[in-house]
C-alpha angles and dihedrals in degrees: 000000000000094000090051090051094049089045091053097044101041114017100042097051089046092051089049093050093048095049091048091046093054097052121120134180135203126222119208112206116205110190117197134187096039119162100225099199098116145320135046141297111234110204123186134178118208132194103191138042097241095055091043090051097049093035085228132129100011120197086236140346145188138198114211128182110247094234101137143027092250124036132168132205132178134218112200134195099026119160111246111258144087112330136165128198126213127192132187132178105231092200096169092047097233094129093240136095100247114217138181130216114326091022092284105163117237090192128065119275139186137178138193108269089036092253110201107182119115094252124065112261129255117244094260092053093057101031127103138183114264109201105145139001105315140185118210128183120217120194115210119231119201128193121252112269114261 
């Protein structure tokens, strides 16, 4: 009886903790409205506001040839929690989001939550809770032709 009591009070909670701790999730990112003329889509997943704001040190990232109007990529083995996804169309292939004065992008951009205001969103405005495998759809926004 003592062994059973020890098992129920110690081992079961430990097993529950270990199984919850080891859980991961995937996020599939479908990007729509791409102008597939040239270049690459740069897709990045962020898990904190500072990295999202500076677009530095993403949790994960992908570079996809902009070959169609709609493309999908997947990020696997992410820890559940708050994440945000940012996409830009690196149409000139320089690896950077090119901007003009006042940091207005000259290349296409998109964010989780499909934020549409004139300024780039803050992390909390683009973030969502990743709890299980999830599909998100991001609509690209391109600047008006000059």
